C-alpha positions as a Python dict, from the first residue, in 0.01 Angstrom:
ca = {
    (1, 'X'): (0, 0, 0),
    (2, 'X'): (-208, 139, 255),
    (3, 'X'): (-144, -20, 604),
    (4, 'X'): (-426, -107, 876),
    (5, 'X'): (-400, 81, 1190),
    (6, 'X'): (-339, -134, 1459),
    (7, 'X'): (-357, -32, 1910),
    (8, 'X'): (-145, -229, 2112),
    (9, 'X'): (-213, -184, 2498),
    (10, 'X'): (23, -327, 2752),
    (11, 'X'): (-47, -291, 3116),
    (12, 'X'): (303, -348, 3238),
    (13, 'X'): (279, -278, 3623),
    (14, 'X'): (573, -492, 3748),
    (15, 'X'): (914, -539, 3620),
    (16, 'X'): (961, -485, 3240),
    (17, 'X'): (867, -857, 3132),
    (18, 'X'): (555, -748, 2969),
    (19, 'X'): (671, -456, 2830),
    (20, 'X'): (998, -584, 2657),
    (21, 'X'): (752, -864, 2493),
    (22, 'X'): (490, -651, 2376),
    (23, 'X'): (761, -378, 2234),
    (24, 'X'): (941, -691, 2076),
    (25, 'X'): (568, -794, 1887),
    (26, 'X'): (514, -428, 1853),
    (27, 'X'): (820, -407, 1637),
    (28, 'X'): (707, -689, 1418),
    (29, 'X'): (371, -569, 1416),
    (30, 'X'): (493, -227, 1235),
    (31, 'X'): (628, -430, 925),
    (32, 'X'): (256, -504, 822),
    (33, 'X'): (48, -271, 1051),
    (34, 'X'): (12, 159, 1132),
    (35, 'X'): (90, 85, 1503),
    (36, 'X'): (4, 304, 1792),
    (37, 'X'): (169, 162, 2150),
    (38, 'X'): (-34, 220, 2472),
    (39, 'X'): (184, 195, 2781),
    (40, 'X'): (47, 130, 3099),
    (41, 'X'): (340, 146, 3332),
    (42, 'X'): (645, 361, 3436),
    (43, 'X'): (867, 367, 3068),
    (44, 'X'): (1224, 336, 3134),
    (45, 'X'): (1420, 580, 2962),
    (46, 'X'): (1563, 288, 2738),
    (47, 'X'): (1265, 171, 2603),
    (48, 'X'): (1211, 242, 2212),
    (49, 'X'): (923, 77, 2039),
    (50, 'X'): (1072, 126, 1696),
    (51, 'X'): (861, 328, 1454),
    (52, 'X'): (549, 283, 1687),
    (53, 'X'): (459, 618, 1849),
    (54, 'X'): (398, 560, 2207),
    (55, 'X'): (100, 691, 2406),
    (56, 'X'): (193, 682, 2797),
    (57, 'X'): (-86, 680, 3021),
    (58, 'X'): (-50, 821, 3348),
    (59, 'X'): (163, 513, 3503),
    (60, 'X'): (15, 257, 3802),
    (61, 'X'): (232, 31, 3949),
    (62, 'X'): (175, -266, 4214),
    (63, 'X'): (270, -188, 4578),
    (64, 'X'): (406, -462, 4792),
    (65, 'X'): (64, -599, 4891),
    (66, 'X'): (-51, -614, 4505),
    (67, 'X'): (-231, -317, 4560),
    (68, 'X'): (-262, -40, 4234),
    (69, 'X'): (-59, 281, 4327),
    (70, 'X'): (16, 604, 4110),
    (71, 'X'): (376, 600, 3931),
    (72, 'X'): (320, 983, 3926),
    (73, 'X'): (358, 1166, 4168),
    (74, 'X'): (160, 1471, 4065),
    (75, 'X'): (-124, 1265, 4071),
    (76, 'X'): (-340, 1067, 4297),
    (77, 'X'): (-440, 685, 4203),
    (78, 'X'): (-793, 822, 4155),
    (79, 'X'): (-767, 1085, 3933),
    (80, 'X'): (-487, 874, 3728),
    (81, 'X'): (-739, 633, 3683),
    (82, 'X'): (-1018, 906, 3556),
    (83, 'X'): (-719, 1046, 3315),
    (84, 'X'): (-611, 693, 3182),
    (85, 'X'): (-960, 577, 3121),
    (86, 'X'): (-1004, 852, 2905),
    (87, 'X'): (-701, 914, 2732),
    (88, 'X'): (-727, 541, 2623),
    (89, 'X'): (-1069, 563, 2491),
    (90, 'X'): (-962, 923, 2325),
    (91, 'X'): (-715, 748, 2182),
    (92, 'X'): (-890, 473, 2003),
    (93, 'X'): (-1200, 726, 1899),
    (94, 'X'): (-917, 911, 1713),
    (95, 'X'): (-710, 646, 1580),
    (96, 'X'): (-1035, 425, 1484),
    (97, 'X'): (-782, 118, 1465),
    (98, 'X'): (-855, -183, 1245),
    (99, 'X'): (-715, -463, 1527),
    (100, 'X'): (-662, -403, 1923),
    (101, 'X'): (-417, -613, 2103),
    (102, 'X'): (-414, -604, 2499),
    (103, 'X'): (-151, -762, 2654),
    (104, 'X'): (-270, -1018, 2940),
    (105, 'X'): (-612, -902, 3040),
    (106, 'X'): (-883, -1036, 3124),
    (107, 'X'): (-651, -1359, 3211),
    (108, 'X'): (-431, -1082, 3486),
    (109, 'X'): (-462, -723, 3586),
    (110, 'X'): (-849, -733, 3638),
    (111, 'X'): (-803, -402, 3848),
    (112, 'X'): (-751, -233, 3484),
    (113, 'X'): (-1118, -340, 3393),
    (114, 'X'): (-1254, 12, 3458),
    (115, 'X'): (-1034, 187, 3194),
    (116, 'X'): (-1028, -108, 2960),
    (117, 'X'): (-1445, -187, 2917),
    (118, 'X'): (-1501, 170, 2793),
    (119, 'X'): (-1256, 140, 2490),
    (120, 'X'): (-1363, -231, 2439),
    (121, 'X'): (-1755, -141, 2414),
    (122, 'X'): (-1680, 119, 2154),
    (123, 'X'): (-1523, -102, 1953),
    (124, 'X'): (-1736, -358, 2016),
    (125, 'X'): (-2006, -91, 1913),
    (126, 'X'): (-1842, 38, 1666),
    (127, 'X'): (-2011, 8, 1279),
    (128, 'X'): (-1657, -80, 1154),
    (129, 'X'): (-1576, -310, 1424),
    (130, 'X'): (-1213, -416, 1454),
    (131, 'X'): (-1047, -738, 1537),
    (132, 'X'): (-1001, -765, 1887),
    (133, 'X'): (-683, -1009, 2042),
    (134, 'X'): (-535, -1113, 2395),
    (135, 'X'): (-164, -1128, 2400),
    (136, 'X'): (-38, -1413, 2632),
    (137, 'X'): (295, -1520, 2720),
    (138, 'X'): (353, -1899, 2749),
    (139, 'X'): (233, -1986, 3116),
    (140, 'X'): (-25, -1769, 3278),
    (141, 'X'): (-21, -1729, 3687),
    (142, 'X'): (-213, -1949, 3944),
    (143, 'X'): (-415, -1813, 4205),
    (144, 'X'): (-611, -1891, 4497),
    (145, 'X'): (-934, -1837, 4370),
    (146, 'X'): (-872, -1918, 4028),
    (147, 'X'): (-1219, -2070, 3928),
    (148, 'X'): (-1372, -1715, 3990),
    (149, 'X'): (-1085, -1543, 3796),
    (150, 'X'): (-1118, -1765, 3514),
    (151, 'X'): (-1459, -1757, 3500),
    (152, 'X'): (-1488, -1339, 3450),
    (153, 'X'): (-1223, -1358, 3211),
    (154, 'X'): (-1413, -1612, 3047),
    (155, 'X'): (-1745, -1400, 3046),
    (156, 'X'): (-1469, -1107, 2934),
    (157, 'X'): (-1334, -1293, 2661),
    (158, 'X'): (-1680, -1401, 2514),
    (159, 'X'): (-1802, -1035, 2548),
    (160, 'X'): (-1498, -812, 2385),
    (161, 'X'): (-1236, -1074, 2201),
    (162, 'X'): (-1236, -1240, 1876),
    (163, 'X'): (-912, -1451, 1913),
    (164, 'X'): (-624, -1532, 2214),
    (165, 'X'): (-245, -1525, 2103),
    (166, 'X'): (-52, -1750, 2350),
    (167, 'X'): (312, -1687, 2268),
    (168, 'X'): (442, -2044, 2329),
    (169, 'X'): (410, -2359, 2189),
    (170, 'X'): (106, -2635, 2263),
    (171, 'X'): (383, -2914, 2287),
    (172, 'X'): (558, -2701, 2592),
    (173, 'X'): (265, -2585, 2772),
    (174, 'X'): (-122, -2496, 2685),
    (175, 'X'): (-345, -2187, 2817),
    (176, 'X'): (-537, -2479, 2953),
    (177, 'X'): (-292, -2588, 3220),
    (178, 'X'): (-292, -2244, 3349),
    (179, 'X'): (-670, -2254, 3403),
    (180, 'X'): (-905, -2450, 3628),
    (181, 'X'): (-1017, -2796, 3550),
    (182, 'X'): (-1309, -2792, 3318),
    (183, 'X'): (-1295, -2423, 3226),
    (184, 'X'): (-1426, -2359, 2854),
    (185, 'X'): (-1254, -2062, 2613),
    (186, 'X'): (-1491, -1907, 2417),
    (187, 'X'): (-1293, -1795, 2133),
    (188, 'X'): (-1045, -1919, 1927),
    (189, 'X'): (-646, -1971, 2076),
    (190, 'X'): (-377, -1951, 1823),
    (191, 'X'): (8, -2058, 1949),
    (192, 'X'): (231, -1816, 1764),
    (193, 'X'): (567, -1946, 1897),
    (194, 'X'): (786, -1794, 2148),
    (195, 'X'): (881, -1411, 2085),
    (196, 'X'): (1248, -1347, 2137),
    (197, 'X'): (1372, -1031, 1998),
    (198, 'X'): (1703, -1190, 1858),
    (199, 'X'): (1515, -1461, 1687),
    (200, 'X'): (1716, -1656, 1473),
    (201, 'X'): (2083, -1563, 1577),
    (202, 'X'): (2123, -1915, 1746),
    (203, 'X'): (2388, -2049, 1938),
    (204, 'X'): (2558, -2161, 1655),
    (205, 'X'): (2664, -1768, 1650),
    (206, 'X'): (2821, -1776, 1979),
    (207, 'X'): (3194, -1718, 1986),
    (208, 'X'): (3408, -1847, 2178),
    (209, 'X'): (3322, -1825, 2535),
    (210, 'X'): (3536, -1624, 2796),
    (211, 'X'): (3588, -1688, 3110),
    (212, 'X'): (3300, -1506, 3252),
    (213, 'X'): (2996, -1650, 3432),
    (214, 'X'): (2700, -1379, 3399),
    (215, 'X'): (2450, -1387, 3673),
    (216, 'X'): (2164, -1141, 3562),
    (217, 'X'): (1855, -1058, 3778),
    (218, 'X'): (1613, -975, 3532),
    (219, 'X'): (1418, -636, 3537),
    (220, 'X'): (1632, -634, 3910),
    (221, 'X'): (1292, -530, 4107),
    (222, 'X'): (1356, -834, 4326),
    (223, 'X'): (1711, -951, 4199),
    (224, 'X'): (1875, -856, 4509),
    (225, 'X'): (1892, -1159, 4692),
    (226, 'X'): (2013, -1343, 4365),
    (227, 'X'): (2322, -1096, 4323),
    (228, 'X'): (2391, -1111, 4687),
    (229, 'X'): (2411, -1483, 4721),
    (230, 'X'): (2612, -1518, 4438),
    (231, 'X'): (2879, -1261, 4561),
    (232, 'X'): (2912, -1491, 4907),
    (233, 'X'): (2911, -1818, 4667),
    (234, 'X'): (3211, -1646, 4516),
    (235, 'X'): (3407, -1560, 4781),
    (236, 'X'): (3379, -1918, 4920),
    (237, 'X'): (3547, -2047, 4563),
    (238, 'X'): (3952, -2153, 4618),
    (239, 'X'): (4155, -1884, 4428),
    (240, 'X'): (4294, -2191, 4201),
    (241, 'X'): (3925, -2298, 4114),
    (242, 'X'): (3737, -1907, 4078),
    (243, 'X'): (3622, -1812, 3757),
    (244, 'X'): (3527, -1421, 3656),
    (245, 'X'): (3181, -1352, 3791),
    (246, 'X'): (2992, -1042, 3589),
    (247, 'X'): (2682, -935, 3792),
    (248, 'X'): (2422, -788, 3584),
    (249, 'X'): (2174, -573, 3806),
    (250, 'X'): (1917, -499, 3611),
    (251, 'X'): (1740, -128, 3571),
    (252, 'X'): (1421, -171, 3878),
    (253, 'X'): (1715, -251, 4116),
    (254, 'X'): (1670, -33, 4395),
    (255, 'X'): (1890, 218, 4397),
    (256, 'X'): (1998, 133, 4772),
    (257, 'X'): (2024, -260, 4673),
    (258, 'X'): (2283, -122, 4399),
    (259, 'X'): (2533, 50, 4614),
    (260, 'X'): (2490, -272, 4892),
    (261, 'X'): (2606, -484, 4597),
    (262, 'X'): (2874, -226, 4476),
    (263, 'X'): (3055, -228, 4784),
    (264, 'X'): (3030, -608, 4846),
    (265, 'X'): (3159, -659, 4473),
    (266, 'X'): (3441, -444, 4573),
    (267, 'X'): (3573, -683, 4847),
    (268, 'X'): (3472, -996, 4623),
    (269, 'X'): (3761, -1116, 4414),
    (270, 'X'): (3747, -1182, 4032),
    (271, 'X'): (3377, -1000, 4032),
    (272, 'X'): (3220, -750, 3797),
    (273, 'X'): (2931, -568, 3828),
    (274, 'X'): (2716, -405, 3594),
    (275, 'X'): (2397, -182, 3620),
    (276, 'X'): (2228, -266, 3312),
    (277, 'X'): (2291, -416, 2954),
    (278, 'X'): (2163, -332, 2601),
    (279, 'X'): (2129, -680, 2534),
    (280, 'X'): (2134, -997, 2750),
    (281, 'X'): (2146, -1231, 2544),
    (282, 'X'): (2421, -1091, 2339),
    (283, 'X'): (2633, -1139, 2681),
    (284, 'X'): (2528, -1481, 2724),
    (285, 'X'): (2633, -1591, 2367),
    (286, 'X'): (2953, -1467, 2484),
    (287, 'X'): (2963, -1647, 2849),
    (288, 'X'): (3108, -1965, 2976),
    (289, 'X'): (2812, -1969, 3220),
    (290, 'X'): (2471, -1786, 3299),
    (291, 'X'): (2279, -1770, 3602),
    (292, 'X'): (1956, -1609, 3633),
    (293, 'X'): (1573, -1613, 3716),
    (294, 'X'): (1360, -1772, 3487),
    (295, 'X'): (1110, -1517, 3328),
    (296, 'X'): (988, -1564, 2981),
    (297, 'X'): (1242, -1294, 2800),
    (298, 'X'): (1526, -1440, 2995),
    (299, 'X'): (1429, -1812, 2929),
    (300, 'X'): (1423, -1752, 2540),
    (301, 'X'): (1743, -1564, 2605),
    (302, 'X'): (1889, -1908, 2752),
    (303, 'X'): (1775, -2121, 2463),
    (304, 'X'): (1833, -1902, 2204),
    (305, 'X'): (2198, -1830, 2353),
    (306, 'X'): (2293, -2232, 2408),
    (307, 'X'): (2486, -2117, 2704),
    (308, 'X'): (2509, -2343, 3009),
    (309, 'X'): (2260, -2195, 3251),
    (310, 'X'): (2163, -2250, 3569),
    (311, 'X'): (1820, -2088, 3670),
    (312, 'X'): (1700, -2001, 3992),
    (313, 'X'): (1301, -1933, 3945),
    (314, 'X'): (1147, -1606, 4152),
    (315, 'X'): (800, -1657, 4284),
    (316, 'X'): (656, -1736, 4587),
    (317, 'X'): (421, -2070, 4664),
    (318, 'X'): (109, -1899, 4454),
    (319, 'X'): (337, -1756, 4168),
    (320, 'X'): (463, -2063, 4061),
    (321, 'X'): (516, -1946, 3658),
    (322, 'X'): (876, -1931, 3636),
    (323, 'X'): (926, -2313, 3814),
    (324, 'X'): (658, -2430, 3575),
    (325, 'X'): (866, -2274, 3283),
    (326, 'X'): (1219, -2422, 3431),
    (327, 'X'): (1088, -2756, 3492),
    (328, 'X'): (965, -2773, 3118),
    (329, 'X'): (1327, -2646, 3010),
    (330, 'X'): (1520, -2844, 3238),
    (331, 'X'): (1299, -3139, 3106),
    (332, 'X'): (1433, -3050, 2749),
    (333, 'X'): (1803, -3056, 2893),
    (334, 'X'): (1814, -2651, 2823),
    (335, 'X'): (1900, -2582, 3173),
    (336, 'X'): (1976, -2700, 3535),
    (337, 'X'): (1745, -2535, 3816),
    (338, 'X'): (1793, -2459, 4182),
    (339, 'X'): (1456, -2344, 4344),
    (340, 'X'): (1527, -2053, 4565),
    (341, 'X'): (1423, -2203, 4919),
    (342, 'X'): (1741, -2416, 4863),
    (343, 'X'): (1971, -2130, 4759),
    (344, 'X'): (2248, -2077, 5014),
    (345, 'X'): (2637, -1934, 4885),
    (346, 'X'): (2758, -2283, 4925),
    (347, 'X'): (2489, -2457, 4751),
    (348, 'X'): (2453, -2145, 4468),
    (349, 'X'): (2892, -2190, 4462),
    (350, 'X'): (2852, -2578, 4395),
    (351, 'X'): (2615, -2526, 4124),
    (352, 'X'): (2797, -2281, 3904),
    (353, 'X'): (3099, -2503, 3927),
    (354, 'X'): (2893, -2786, 3799),
    (355, 'X'): (2813, -2567, 3517),
    (356, 'X'): (3157, -2597, 3302),
    (357, 'X'): (3025, -2979, 3308),
    (358, 'X'): (2708, -2924, 3174),
    (359, 'X'): (2629, -2904, 2777),
    (360, 'X'): (2264, -2783, 2724),
    (361, 'X'): (2062, -2972, 2475),
    (362, 'X'): (1991, -2799, 2157),
    (363, 'X'): (1617, -2611, 2193),
    (364, 'X'): (1398, -2691, 1889),
    (365, 'X'): (1138, -2395, 2017),
    (366, 'X'): (1019, -2188, 1797),
    (367, 'X'): (1145, -1861, 1869),
    (368, 'X'): (952, -1693, 1551),
    (369, 'X'): (680, -1553, 1738),
    (370, 'X'): (657, -1212, 1662),
    (371, 'X'): (652, -1288, 1301),
    (372, 'X'): (399, -1554, 1355),
    (373, 'X'): (198, -1287, 1545),
    (374, 'X'): (203, -1063, 1260),
    (375, 'X'): (81, -1310, 932),
    (376, 'X'): (-202, -1415, 1207),
    (377, 'X'): (-346, -1099, 1267),
    (378, 'X'): (-312, -975, 920),
    (379, 'X'): (-489, -1347, 811),
    (380, 'X'): (-735, -1287, 1124),
    (381, 'X'): (-823, -964, 970),
    (382, 'X'): (-893, -1019, 648),
    (383, 'X'): (-1146, -1286, 762),
    (384, 'X'): (-1291, -1053, 986),
    (385, 'X'): (-1348, -765, 775),
    (386, 'X'): (-1505, -1074, 497),
    (387, 'X'): (-1733, -1271, 778),
    (388, 'X'): (-1822, -982, 984),
    (389, 'X'): (-1599, -1048, 1283),
    (390, 'X'): (-1582, -1429, 1263),
    (391, 'X'): (-1204, -1526, 1301),
    (392, 'X'): (-1087, -1764, 1092),
    (393, 'X'): (-961, -2159, 1069),
    (394, 'X'): (-590, -2113, 1038),
    (395, 'X'): (-336, -2413, 1051),
    (396, 'X'): (-132, -2476, 1290),
    (397, 'X'): (201, -2385, 1343),
    (398, 'X'): (438, -2644, 1296),
    (399, 'X'): (522, -2831, 1611),
    (400, 'X'): (881, -2760, 1732),
    (401, 'X'): (918, -2854, 2093),
}
């Protein structure tokens, strides 16, 4: 059977969270579609997209002030932007996908509009107009100028998109909670359930835990404070109470930070440092406790593994996404929460010790969002082909939160 071509664009510019979730979706979508994956950021060497070919745009990132920078030393920013716009448009025109999925935009990354709008305009003017969807995580970052950003996002949604796919559950968090009051969405919103690469593995498959507490820092890009404080906390624990600590730095931890942490770990008892692991969820399922931030992918690993977990949400006062997710998981009994502002070595040592008596409540969150997304997109495409681009009214997913 012929599979419809699908173009999936992910403009990841910070960390690898967006990239990881997008690739999990891509691997599921390849069961029903002929997928091409377009990457907008630097691709770590371990990244794979399954059967989907990857079109790597000249990579861009964000500096500490949030400004775009070229991730390729051979090209200046202006030249990289020109090339990206042309490559993206050429990819669309040569591929002629029946479905286009854009990760995050227009709810975030407005700086990528100059490269995306020519492709979206071409899609909207195509005689065989494709289905165009926005792919979103459960909680979107709030900003100081939220109303202006939302109004602009709604205009772009209404102009180019057919639907929004929110990879969460409305009983956990709704998209409207991430928007300014009174903002009206011009296209249908479908909640897919949460996207997790090991959906279905479940805490029931956990082996008897080893003696190690796993401290992980997500991608590691801003993980040094958590890892450093964990090492300090370990040194404070009396020998008779000390448990083995395994620290997983993350692939994007800066090399100088990695060297500093390794030197400190060498002088810290019962401690092991690992640069990265192929499957963090596997490590959690075999641990006696976990300490980590609360990004989307890490949170799904925690929920799936059922490990006693302490989360230290990252992000400042204007980036509350992780704290909002953490508090919702805390209310479900899935994790304990330590705000980053309260994290000291003595406090962290106490919280790690408390994990020994913490039994997380088994979560009922739906982690099959990748498979549900595939079925939703397939149904919308069929309706789009039959009704000139009008997305169907689809039954809601079973509420499991």
